[in-house]
Backbone as CSV, one residue per row, in Angstrom:
resi,resn,N_x,N_y,N_z,CA_x,CA_y,CA_z,C_x,C_y,C_z
1,MET,-21.034,7.361,10.263,-20.216,8.784,9.990,-19.367,9.487,11.406
2,ILE,-18.442,9.622,11.183,-17.361,9.990,12.283,-18.003,11.594,12.725
3,ASP,-17.734,11.820,14.259,-18.170,13.198,14.829,-17.852,14.290,13.820
4,PRO,-18.643,15.224,13.791,-18.292,16.395,12.958,-16.774,16.986,13.558
5,THR,-16.671,17.401,14.547,-15.333,17.710,15.562,-13.976,17.078,14.776
6,PHE,-14.532,15.900,14.288,-12.918,15.191,14.122,-12.754,15.414,12.690
7,GLY,-13.180,16.864,11.929,-12.177,17.284,10.772,-11.175,17.113,10.722
8,TRP,-10.431,17.257,11.570,-8.656,16.980,10.861,-8.589,15.848,10.931
9,LEU,-9.576,14.739,11.043,-9.229,13.347,10.625,-9.204,13.487,9.364
10,ALA,-10.050,13.717,8.671,-10.483,13.540,7.534,-9.467,14.397,6.773
11,VAL,-8.862,15.175,6.867,-7.600,16.136,6.631,-6.475,15.488,6.639
12,PHE,-5.774,14.328,7.423,-5.322,14.033,7.886,-4.922,12.378,6.762
13,VAL,-6.459,11.406,7.107,-6.437,10.435,6.405,-6.450,10.180,4.671
14,VAL,-7.755,11.445,4.525,-7.776,11.670,2.910,-6.862,12.435,2.501
15,GLY,-6.151,13.165,3.203,-5.251,14.349,2.553,-3.980,12.980,2.115
16,GLY,-3.621,12.307,3.140,-2.265,11.918,3.127,-2.820,10.172,1.719
17,SER,-3.848,9.823,1.931,-4.114,9.180,0.786,-3.814,9.815,-0.678
18,ILE,-3.982,10.911,-0.704,-4.040,11.644,-1.900,-2.709,11.753,-2.472
19,VAL,-1.793,12.344,-1.203,-0.429,12.398,-1.247,0.218,11.474,-1.748
20,THR,-0.110,10.212,-1.491,0.613,8.676,-1.327,0.223,8.457,-2.905
21,LEU,-1.357,8.583,-3.228,-1.662,8.445,-4.614,-0.726,9.166,-5.877
22,ALA,-0.464,10.560,-5.306,0.181,11.441,-6.233,1.960,10.641,-5.934
23,ALA,2.727,10.420,-5.306,3.722,9.908,-5.113,4.211,8.883,-6.071
24,VAL,2.910,7.862,-6.200,3.070,6.458,-6.638,3.072,6.947,-8.221
25,LEU,2.481,8.005,-8.593,1.990,8.012,-10.424,3.522,9.267,-10.507
26,ILE,3.288,9.875,-9.883,4.603,10.551,-10.351,6.045,9.553,-10.304
27,GLY,6.091,9.043,-9.009,7.204,8.208,-9.488,7.285,6.827,-9.925
28,ILE,6.287,6.658,-10.817,6.507,5.697,-11.925,6.645,6.476,-13.547
29,HIS,5.919,7.573,-13.422,6.459,8.228,-14.648,8.024,8.772,-14.304
30,ARG,8.485,8.997,-13.420,10.147,9.467,-13.462,10.820,7.929,-13.663
31,ALA,10.772,7.176,-13.194,10.947,5.626,-13.582,11.383,5.417,-14.924
32,LEU,10.037,5.529,-15.282,9.979,4.964,-16.982,10.781,5.833,-17.733
33,ARG,10.693,7.067,-17.171,11.663,8.312,-18.235,13.157,7.735,-17.940
34,ARG,13.636,7.656,-16.596,15.018,7.208,-16.506,15.309,5.931,-17.469
35,ALA,14.053,4.749,-17.156,14.915,3.503,-17.980,14.855,3.422,-19.069
36,GLY,14.658,5.113,-19.690,14.960,4.844,-21.433,13.389,4.526,-22.427
37,TRP,12.515,4.363,-21.896,11.060,4.361,-22.183,11.104,5.296,-23.051
38,LEU,10.348,5.026,-24.620,9.783,5.977,-25.670,8.896,6.716,-25.275
39,ASP,8.956,8.136,-25.583,7.698,8.999,-25.183,6.160,8.397,-25.079
40,GLY,6.239,7.489,-26.025,4.647,7.104,-26.465,4.598,6.160,-25.430
41,ASP,5.296,5.400,-25.022,5.104,4.013,-24.073,4.987,4.555,-22.810
42,ARG,6.037,5.671,-22.705,5.560,6.019,-21.528,4.395,7.128,-20.806
43,LYS,4.034,7.350,-21.852,2.671,8.482,-21.455,1.242,7.082,-21.792
44,LYS,1.361,5.811,-22.548,0.404,5.171,-22.183,0.131,4.480,-21.159
45,ALA,1.832,4.211,-20.377,1.614,3.632,-19.190,1.274,4.127,-18.288
46,THR,1.837,5.494,-18.008,1.444,6.093,-16.925,0.122,6.776,-16.786
47,GLY,-0.543,7.112,-18.092,-1.809,7.236,-18.006,-2.835,6.613,-18.059
48,SER,-2.511,5.161,-18.290,-3.402,3.938,-17.887,-3.554,3.546,-16.341
49,ILE,-2.092,3.559,-15.702,-2.271,3.475,-14.347,-2.843,4.368,-13.821
50,ALA,-2.407,6.003,-14.254,-3.061,6.654,-13.696,-4.670,6.958,-13.423
51,ALA,-5.384,6.360,-14.590,-7.028,6.383,-14.510,-7.446,5.283,-13.712
52,LEU,-6.479,3.949,-14.024,-6.682,2.772,-12.669,-6.948,3.160,-11.102
53,MET,-5.710,3.925,-10.743,-5.654,4.020,-9.516,-6.456,5.260,-8.958
54,ILE,-6.739,6.426,-10.324,-7.643,7.406,-9.662,-9.109,6.869,-9.404
55,ALA,-9.565,5.867,-10.769,-10.657,5.677,-10.298,-10.905,4.696,-9.328
56,TRP,-9.813,3.824,-8.507,-9.833,2.828,-7.339,-9.926,4.232,-6.191
57,PHE,-9.052,5.185,-6.440,-9.372,6.408,-5.071,-10.661,6.507,-5.038
58,VAL,-11.150,7.308,-5.938,-12.918,7.443,-5.878,-13.402,6.689,-5.904
59,ALA,-13.636,5.331,-6.180,-14.664,4.623,-5.567,-14.132,4.355,-4.193
60,ALA,-13.175,4.242,-3.325,-13.348,3.371,-2.147,-13.523,5.000,-1.101
61,LEU,-13.371,6.434,-1.990,-13.708,7.387,-0.897,-15.380,7.545,-1.118
62,THR,-15.605,7.503,-2.054,-16.960,7.390,-2.560,-18.120,6.373,-1.430
63,SER,-17.550,5.026,-1.417,-17.887,4.298,-0.906,-17.629,4.173,0.839
64,ALA,-16.861,5.013,1.383,-16.371,5.256,2.416,-17.399,6.381,3.041
65,ARG,-17.519,7.676,2.149,-18.079,8.648,2.407,-19.362,8.490,2.897
66,LEU,-20.144,7.487,1.645,-21.965,6.880,1.756,-22.172,6.380,2.566
67,GLY,-20.857,5.593,3.611,-21.163,4.503,4.607,-21.459,3.161,4.424
68,PHE,-20.528,3.047,3.348,-21.288,1.546,2.741,-20.117,0.338,3.759
69,TYR,-19.297,0.956,4.392,-18.751,-0.524,5.411,-19.211,0.370,6.903
70,HIS,-20.069,0.904,7.218,-20.079,1.466,8.509,-21.753,1.268,8.761
71,GLY,-21.378,0.570,10.093,-23.239,0.318,10.619,-23.713,-0.966,10.130
72,THR,-23.101,-1.506,9.767,-23.911,-2.914,8.906,-23.496,-4.028,10.030
73,ARG,-24.763,-4.688,10.207,-24.394,-6.139,10.992,-23.847,-6.903,10.689
74,VAL,-23.766,-7.434,9.097,-22.524,-8.141,8.704,-21.465,-7.023,8.012
75,PRO,-20.335,-7.505,8.504,-19.388,-6.765,7.581,-19.016,-6.699,6.396
76,THR,-18.818,-5.659,6.023,-18.624,-5.378,4.708,-17.268,-5.053,4.260
77,ILE,-16.522,-4.590,4.834,-14.960,-4.074,4.967,-14.097,-4.707,3.987
78,GLU,-14.671,-6.176,4.098,-13.980,-6.783,3.380,-13.621,-6.874,2.028
79,PHE,-15.078,-6.240,1.433,-15.098,-6.283,0.441,-14.164,-4.920,-0.316
80,GLY,-13.963,-3.854,0.197,-13.188,-3.072,-0.066,-11.807,-3.322,0.086
81,LEU,-11.442,-4.547,1.154,-9.243,-4.628,1.719,-9.309,-5.523,0.370
82,LEU,-9.970,-6.725,-0.105,-9.836,-7.998,-0.763,-10.203,-7.796,-2.441
83,LEU,-11.506,-6.907,-2.696,-11.433,-6.597,-4.276,-10.089,-6.002,-4.813
84,PRO,-9.839,-5.238,-4.534,-8.557,-4.441,-5.020,-6.920,-5.725,-4.937
85,LEU,-6.871,-5.868,-3.856,-5.871,-7.014,-4.069,-6.047,-7.658,-5.020
86,VAL,-7.063,-8.732,-5.336,-7.625,-9.509,-6.594,-7.408,-8.915,-7.437
87,ALA,-7.905,-7.823,-7.664,-7.706,-7.222,-9.207,-6.384,-6.417,-9.507
88,GLY,-5.372,-6.124,-8.574,-4.499,-5.973,-9.087,-3.580,-7.034,-9.121
89,VAL,-3.310,-8.480,-8.162,-2.969,-9.729,-8.845,-3.482,-10.176,-10.085
90,ALA,-4.624,-9.620,-9.953,-4.636,-9.951,-11.636,-4.311,-9.730,-12.849
91,LEU,-4.464,-8.523,-12.689,-3.929,-7.231,-13.865,-2.774,-7.757,-13.724
92,PHE,-1.984,-7.766,-12.963,-0.383,-8.315,-13.021,-0.075,-9.698,-13.820
93,TRP,-0.763,-10.137,-13.616,-0.551,-11.576,-14.440,-1.068,-11.978,-15.677
94,ASN,-2.188,-10.628,-15.948,-2.829,-10.908,-17.480,-2.490,-9.618,-18.256
95,TRP,-1.727,-8.386,-17.427,-1.117,-7.042,-18.661,-0.309,-7.221,-18.414
96,ARG,0.620,-7.061,-19.698,1.939,-6.935,-20.057,2.564,-5.807,-19.505
97,LEU,2.028,-4.923,-19.824,1.882,-3.374,-20.036,2.638,-3.348,-18.226
98,LEU,1.457,-3.376,-17.396,1.849,-3.234,-15.738,3.125,-4.334,-15.498
99,ARG,3.012,-5.363,-16.027,4.754,-6.392,-15.523,5.734,-5.454,-15.806
100,ASP,5.403,-4.632,-17.097,6.516,-4.092,-17.667,7.139,-2.588,-16.873
101,VAL,5.989,-2.279,-16.531,6.129,-1.304,-15.243,6.852,-1.562,-14.119
102,VAL,5.971,-2.336,-13.601,6.896,-3.146,-12.394,8.361,-3.311,-12.119
103,ASP,8.998,-3.681,-13.867,10.276,-4.575,-13.709,11.252,-3.140,-13.788
104,ALA,10.567,-2.154,-14.394,11.241,-0.727,-14.683,11.358,-0.116,-13.177
105,LEU,10.651,-0.237,-12.360,10.829,0.378,-11.182,11.911,-0.015,-10.522
106,PRO,12.777,0.988,-9.720,13.851,0.605,-8.929,13.314,0.144,-7.225
107,GLN,13.857,-1.145,-7.029,13.395,-1.620,-5.781,13.448,-0.702,-4.594
108,ARG,14.889,0.172,-4.642,14.603,1.422,-3.790,13.254,2.211,-3.220
109,TRP,12.776,2.521,-4.699,11.540,3.187,-4.703,10.300,2.713,-4.270
110,ILE,10.179,1.056,-4.515,8.989,0.583,-4.427,9.132,0.380,-2.774
111,VAL,10.404,0.519,-1.864,9.916,-0.366,-0.383,10.135,1.447,-0.274
112,GLY,10.865,2.392,-0.708,10.930,3.366,0.308,9.359,4.236,0.229
113,LEU,8.860,3.951,-0.801,7.514,4.871,-0.884,6.551,4.232,0.502
114,GLN,7.076,3.365,1.256,5.822,2.736,1.732,6.289,3.574,3.339
115,PHE,7.039,4.422,3.339,7.070,5.587,4.224,6.008,6.108,4.639
116,PHE,4.869,5.766,3.817,3.386,6.250,4.233,2.803,5.218,5.251
117,ARG,3.376,4.358,5.542,3.135,3.797,6.649,3.261,4.586,7.967
118,VAL,4.028,5.434,8.336,4.160,6.456,9.382,2.948,6.707,10.004
119,GLU,1.577,6.948,8.761,0.564,7.367,9.214,-0.091,6.594,9.659
120,GLY,0.195,5.135,10.201,-0.643,4.593,11.195,-0.392,4.855,12.575
121,VAL,0.252,6.261,12.807,0.516,6.908,14.501,-0.732,7.847,14.690
122,ILE,-1.526,7.772,13.666,-2.894,7.908,14.084,-3.749,7.364,14.842
123,PHE,-3.364,5.765,14.915,-4.032,4.704,15.994,-3.982,5.338,17.150
124,LEU,-2.594,5.467,16.867,-2.157,5.786,18.462,-2.581,6.927,19.102
125,VAL,-2.583,8.013,18.537,-3.272,9.552,18.751,-4.409,8.837,19.082
126,LEU,-5.514,8.334,17.999,-7.077,7.836,18.597,-7.245,7.400,19.960
127,LEU,-6.170,6.430,20.149,-6.032,5.560,21.266,-5.594,6.383,22.741
128,ALA,-4.660,7.202,22.676,-4.790,8.187,23.827,-6.159,9.342,23.909
129,MET,-6.749,9.698,23.040,-7.688,10.169,22.626,-9.344,9.448,23.464
130,GLY,-8.682,7.926,23.905,-9.920,7.297,23.836,-11.078,6.974,23.100
131,ARG,-10.877,6.888,21.470,-11.314,6.317,20.308,-11.147,4.973,19.731
132,LEU,-10.046,4.646,20.028,-9.708,3.431,19.661,-9.759,2.044,20.675
133,PRO,-9.868,0.893,20.400,-9.582,-0.024,21.651,-7.562,-0.443,21.568
134,GLY,-7.334,-0.436,22.436,-5.892,-0.337,22.553,-5.576,-2.139,21.837
135,VAL,-6.557,-2.988,21.871,-6.064,-4.200,21.029,-5.721,-4.279,19.699
136,PHE,-6.591,-3.429,19.286,-6.081,-2.605,17.775,-4.900,-1.842,17.646
137,ALA,-5.059,-0.638,18.791,-4.313,0.718,17.883,-2.867,0.123,18.553
138,TRP,-2.289,-0.596,19.046,-1.443,-0.748,19.553,-0.304,-2.139,18.677
139,PRO,-0.873,-2.780,17.833,-0.464,-3.434,17.099,-0.204,-3.054,15.831
140,ALA,-1.643,-2.320,15.461,-1.552,-1.562,13.958,-1.048,-0.288,14.096
141,GLY,-1.077,0.716,14.842,-0.261,1.535,15.202,1.874,1.416,14.892
142,VAL,2.008,0.986,16.166,3.260,0.278,16.477,3.978,-0.408,15.328
143,GLY,3.450,-0.981,14.578,3.694,-1.913,13.709,3.621,-1.238,12.450
144,ASP,2.983,-0.289,12.218,2.926,0.930,10.711,4.208,1.759,10.899
145,LEU,4.342,2.336,12.033,5.231,3.308,12.826,6.881,2.477,12.529
146,LEU,6.712,0.828,12.562,8.117,0.723,12.462,8.479,-0.032,11.064
147,VAL,7.648,-0.221,9.924,7.454,-0.557,8.671,7.847,0.626,8.145
148,GLY,7.097,1.764,8.476,7.008,3.310,8.129,8.890,3.445,8.206
149,LEU,9.300,3.633,9.205,10.799,3.921,9.167,11.557,3.486,8.718
150,LEU,11.432,2.139,8.630,12.205,1.207,8.274,12.526,1.122,6.527
151,ALA,11.308,1.938,6.114,11.321,1.974,4.409,12.488,2.687,4.194
152,PRO,12.496,3.879,4.182,13.569,4.567,3.520,15.299,3.844,3.850
153,VAL,15.283,3.550,4.931,16.831,2.651,5.315,16.746,1.872,4.586
154,VAL,15.983,0.622,4.500,15.935,-0.640,3.544,15.907,-0.530,2.016
155,GLY,15.235,0.618,1.552,15.648,1.298,0.138,16.700,1.381,-0.328
156,ALA,17.458,2.292,0.880,18.850,3.042,0.613,19.651,1.682,0.435
157,SER,19.621,0.898,1.614,20.568,-0.313,1.597,20.345,-1.096,0.631
158,SER,19.285,-1.447,-0.534,19.219,-2.033,-1.117,19.812,-1.625,-2.693
159,MET,20.314,-0.561,-2.494,21.438,-0.182,-4.015,22.700,-0.747,-3.867
160,ARG,23.129,-1.374,-2.565,24.473,-2.199,-2.735,24.251,-3.336,-3.347
161,GLY,23.121,-4.371,-3.391,22.478,-5.137,-4.008,23.482,-6.561,-3.772
162,SER,23.545,-6.597,-2.523,24.636,-7.983,-1.747,23.529,-9.036,-1.264
163,ASP,23.919,-10.241,-1.398,22.935,-11.050,-0.849,22.290,-10.804,0.505
164,ALA,23.121,-9.986,1.451,22.679,-9.831,2.531,21.810,-8.653,2.697
165,THR,21.710,-7.578,1.502,20.642,-6.978,1.349,19.069,-7.430,0.956
166,ALA,19.669,-8.578,0.325,17.959,-9.534,-0.601,17.699,-9.852,0.978
167,GLY,18.291,-10.087,1.781,17.781,-10.887,2.936,17.103,-10.119,3.897
168,GLN,17.726,-8.328,3.910,17.241,-7.803,4.672,15.852,-7.075,3.939
169,LEU,16.016,-7.014,2.516,14.606,-6.393,1.639,13.126,-7.519,2.125
170,ARG,13.859,-8.750,2.277,13.187,-10.108,2.020,12.371,-9.813,3.701
171,ALA,13.122,-9.810,4.520,12.552,-9.557,5.999,11.985,-8.566,6.379
172,TRP,12.402,-7.684,5.588,11.417,-6.299,5.424,9.871,-6.422,5.093
173,ASN,10.045,-7.275,4.041,8.437,-7.114,3.029,7.796,-7.901,4.360
174,LEU,8.263,-9.054,4.556,7.563,-10.406,5.319,7.126,-9.316,6.594
175,LEU,7.695,-8.509,7.447,7.440,-7.756,8.521,6.584,-6.937,8.061
176,GLY,6.776,-6.152,6.812,5.392,-5.193,6.602,4.145,-6.187,6.312
177,VAL,3.794,-7.108,5.851,2.623,-7.939,5.371,2.548,-8.559,6.492
178,LEU,3.182,-9.524,7.495,2.699,-9.727,8.871,1.980,-8.642,9.667
179,ASP,2.457,-7.259,9.476,2.056,-6.404,10.465,0.633,-5.894,9.771
180,LEU,0.563,-5.822,8.384,-1.173,-5.444,7.868,-1.848,-6.989,8.331
181,VAL,-1.379,-8.084,8.137,-2.157,-9.114,8.915,-3.129,-9.116,9.896
182,VAL,-2.185,-8.640,10.948,-2.070,-8.542,12.364,-3.364,-7.126,12.334
183,ALA,-2.871,-6.177,11.887,-3.676,-5.299,12.022,-5.077,-5.457,11.284
184,VAL,-5.776,-6.125,10.252,-6.682,-6.055,9.524,-7.730,-7.077,10.597
185,THR,-6.859,-8.183,11.284,-7.487,-9.101,11.678,-7.833,-8.396,13.462
186,MET,-7.210,-7.721,13.865,-7.500,-7.382,15.484,-8.454,-6.157,15.144
187,GLY,-8.939,-5.201,13.786,-9.644,-4.428,13.620,-10.856,-5.218,13.131
188,PHE,-11.030,-6.146,12.686,-11.869,-7.176,12.026,-12.809,-7.424,13.741
189,LEU,-11.632,-8.297,14.677,-12.497,-8.829,15.546,-12.882,-7.814,16.475
190,SER,-12.214,-6.765,16.927,-12.680,-5.963,17.499,-13.637,-4.601,17.174
191,SER,-13.877,-4.684,15.805,-15.386,-4.117,15.492,-16.367,-5.002,15.972
192,PRO,-17.325,-4.173,15.950,-19.613,-4.427,15.887,-19.536,-5.670,14.945
193,SER,-19.807,-6.691,15.480,-20.596,-7.517,14.506,-20.492,-8.807,15.078
194,PRO,-21.230,-10.095,14.660,-21.511,-10.929,15.089,-20.212,-12.132,15.465
195,LEU,-19.192,-11.651,14.669,-17.356,-12.556,15.178,-16.935,-11.678,15.884
196,GLN,-17.640,-10.746,16.759,-16.166,-9.618,17.626,-16.055,-10.351,19.137
197,ALA,-15.117,-10.243,18.895,-13.863,-11.459,19.952,-13.069,-10.494,21.385
198,PHE,-13.114,-8.897,21.099,-12.452,-8.280,21.760,-13.022,-7.071,21.845
199,ALA,-12.615,-6.191,22.831,-12.941,-4.620,22.960,-14.460,-4.545,23.076
200,PHE,-14.809,-5.343,23.857,-16.403,-4.892,23.981,-17.062,-3.604,25.006
201,ASP,-15.673,-3.184,25.597,-16.103,-2.086,26.417,-15.896,-1.205,25.741
202,ARG,-15.169,-0.980,24.750,-14.777,0.258,23.404,-14.417,-0.609,21.903
203,PRO,-15.652,-0.658,21.950,-15.738,-1.545,20.122,-14.873,-0.656,19.364
204,ASN,-14.257,-0.989,18.214,-13.614,-0.239,17.377,-14.931,0.084,16.173
205,VAL,-15.506,1.288,16.600,-16.320,1.636,15.497,-15.959,3.129,14.368
206,LEU,-14.831,3.123,15.015,-13.998,4.504,13.503,-13.588,3.628,12.812
207,ILE,-13.139,2.244,12.907,-11.676,1.992,11.698,-12.948,1.411,10.480
208,THR,-14.406,1.035,10.688,-15.136,1.507,9.223,-16.120,2.664,8.853
209,ALA,-15.623,3.843,10.145,-16.242,5.305,9.532,-15.442,6.151,8.493
210,PHE,-15.841,6.583,7.562,-15.346,7.553,7.070,-14.601,8.709,8.083
211,PRO,-13.524,9.146,7.920,-12.267,9.229,7.319,-11.447,7.576,7.459
212,LEU,-11.768,7.170,8.668,-10.393,6.277,9.079,-10.654,4.945,7.915
213,VAL,-11.527,4.808,7.733,-12.056,3.390,6.767,-11.253,3.247,5.628
214,MET,-10.731,4.898,5.030,-9.725,4.770,4.213,-8.646,4.159,4.181
215,ILE,-8.296,4.200,5.476,-6.710,3.267,5.216,-6.710,1.805,4.803
216,PRO,-7.712,1.064,5.770,-8.079,-0.507,5.142,-8.461,-0.757,3.784
217,VAL,-9.474,0.466,3.335,-10.087,0.047,1.777,-8.989,0.727,0.830
218,PHE,-8.462,1.500,1.419,-7.147,2.111,-0.091,-6.026,1.916,0.555
219,LEU,-5.246,2.397,1.587,-4.004,2.399,2.098,-3.262,0.906,2.197
220,VAL,-4.108,0.336,3.125,-3.356,-1.315,2.877,-3.681,-1.949,1.660
221,PRO,-4.577,-2.021,0.768,-4.380,-2.993,-0.327,-3.097,-2.460,-0.752
222,LEU,-2.849,-1.156,-1.091,-1.776,-0.429,-1.993,-0.836,-0.863,-1.078
223,ALA,-0.485,-1.115,-0.094,0.801,-1.298,0.453,1.138,-2.886,0.569
224,ILE,0.265,-3.840,0.451,0.568,-5.217,0.220,0.723,-5.231,-1.375
225,LEU,0.142,-5.064,-2.276,0.410,-4.486,-3.628,1.855,-4.327,-3.745
226,LEU,2.581,-3.336,-3.243,4.182,-2.952,-3.322,5.013,-3.711,-2.428
227,HIS,4.138,-4.738,-1.365,5.098,-5.601,-0.606,5.159,-7.026,-2.077
228,LEU,4.003,-7.253,-2.593,4.190,-8.374,-3.570,4.966,-7.895,-5.004
229,ALA,5.184,-6.445,-5.135,5.535,-6.193,-6.090,7.262,-6.709,-5.944
230,SER,7.766,-6.064,-4.601,9.222,-6.088,-4.307,9.498,-7.444,-4.415
231,LEU,8.590,-8.424,-3.721,9.173,-9.903,-3.543,8.984,-10.197,-4.843
232,ASN,8.362,-10.008,-5.688,8.470,-10.468,-7.105,9.767,-10.119,-7.848
233,LYS,10.173,-9.025,-7.498,11.599,-8.309,-8.247,12.487,-8.975,-7.631
234,LEU,12.428,-9.044,-6.420,13.548,-9.899,-5.459,13.369,-11.798,-6.194
235,ARG,12.586,-12.004,-6.271,12.244,-13.639,-7.044,12.787,-14.101,-8.240
236,HIS,12.603,-13.046,-9.090,13.432,-12.763,-10.126,14.709,-12.493,-10.485
237,ALA,15.020,-11.682,-9.436,16.653,-11.695,-9.271,17.282,-12.957,-8.814
238,GLY,16.677,-13.618,-8.487,17.050,-14.743,-7.586,17.275,-15.861,-8.790
239,GLN,16.183,-16.041,-9.721,16.025,-16.730,-10.877,17.606,-16.464,-11.728
240,ARG,17.721,-15.024,-12.066,18.923,-14.875,-13.047,20.238,-15.291,-12.525
241,GLY,19.963,-15.045,-10.853,21.404,-15.868,-10.369,22.090,-14.359,-10.075
242,GLY,22.151,-13.436,-10.499,22.632,-11.645,-10.599,21.854,-11.191,-9.276
243,SER,22.795,-10.115,-9.463,22.581,-8.734,-8.083,21.270,-8.462,-8.615
244,ILE,20.891,-7.258,-7.702,19.950,-6.840,-7.660,19.930,-5.341,-8.448
245,LEU,21.215,-5.053,-7.822,21.501,-3.604,-8.090,21.655,-3.150,-9.643
246,PRO,21.679,-3.635,-10.972,21.644,-3.265,-12.117,20.603,-2.840,-12.609
247,GLN,19.585,-3.247,-11.788,17.842,-2.580,-12.216,17.965,-1.527,-11.223
248,GLN,18.099,-1.209,-10.108,18.021,-0.591,-8.946,18.911,1.149,-9.422
249,ARG,19.621,0.623,-10.558,20.599,2.020,-10.985,20.248,2.605,-12.353
250,GLY,19.199,1.985,-12.877,18.573,2.220,-13.685,18.690,1.664,-15.053
251,ALA,19.338,0.419,-15.017,19.492,0.168,-16.170,18.440,0.328,-17.310
252,THR,19.120,0.905,-18.613,17.926,0.660,-19.694,17.230,-0.235,-20.051
253,THR,15.997,-0.123,-19.415,14.586,-0.837,-19.837,13.930,-0.523,-20.913
254,VAL,13.521,-1.158,-21.948,12.846,-0.932,-23.401,11.093,-0.684,-22.728
255,GLY,10.697,-0.205,-23.441,9.138,-0.054,-23.721,8.256,-1.374,-24.160
256,PRO,7.499,-1.584,-24.123,6.543,-2.595,-24.690,6.936,-2.620,-26.430
257,ARG,6.743,-1.723,-26.931,6.811,-1.357,-28.498,8.079,-1.940,-28.974
258,ASP,9.207,-1.465,-28.293,10.463,-2.256,-28.097,10.990,-3.108,-28.502
259,GLN,10.677,-4.090,-27.167,10.197,-5.726,-27.222,9.858,-6.006,-28.293
260,ALA,8.724,-5.624,-28.995,7.856,-6.366,-29.897,8.948,-5.922,-31.077
261,ALA,9.540,-5.145,-31.327,10.387,-4.979,-32.200,11.589,-6.235,-32.622
C-alpha cells in the first residue's frame, strides 16, 4: 500500500474516478432524454448501465484497496485491465440495449468526456517527487495530457460533420489508443516482476499500489471502451455514406420498445 502521507493522492485519483463515473451516467441519462426515448426505456437503460458501472467501480476499488495487484511476484494487474475490456466488448455485441444507448450518444459527448485524461498529470507530479520512473511517467503523463486537452476541441469540431472532421476524430482516437498502449506497456515493463526491463534504479511500484492502480484498472479500460464506441460510430456513419452531424444534433432516436413496435 502507498505511504499514508500520500493521502492527497487517494483523494485525487479516487475522487477523479468518481467524478468521471458520475459524468458518464449523467451524460447517458441526458442523451437518451434528448434522443426522445420513452421514460420507461430511459430509466431501464440508465438504471441497468449504472448498476453495471457502479459494480465495476466497487470491484476495482475493493481489489485495489486489498492490494490484489501489488507486491505479487507474478503480475496480476492485467486482470484488472483486460477483464473489463473483454466484458465491455462482449456486452456491446450481445446486448441490444447497450448498442441502442451508444447509438443515441452524441459523438461530441463520447469524445469530450475524455477530458478526464488530463488526470494523467499526476504521473508528472510523482515523477517530479522522485516516486515514478521517467521511462513510464513521461510518455504516460504527456500523452494523457495531450489527449485530454484535445478531447473537448475535437469533440466540438465534430459538430461540423465534414469529411475532415471524421479524419480528425479517427486520428484523435488512434492517438488516444496508442497513448494507452504505450503507457500500459511501459508501466508493465518498469514494474517489479520477472519481466521487468526498465527502471531498475527506481522501479515503478506505485502503479500497482492503491490508489494509483485505479487508473489502469478503471480509468484506462473506460477510456479504451470510449475510443471503441467513438470509432464504431464513425464506421457506421461511413457505411451509411452520410454525415455524422445528424446524430450529433440529437436526431430522434427511439427506444427499444418503439423499435419492436
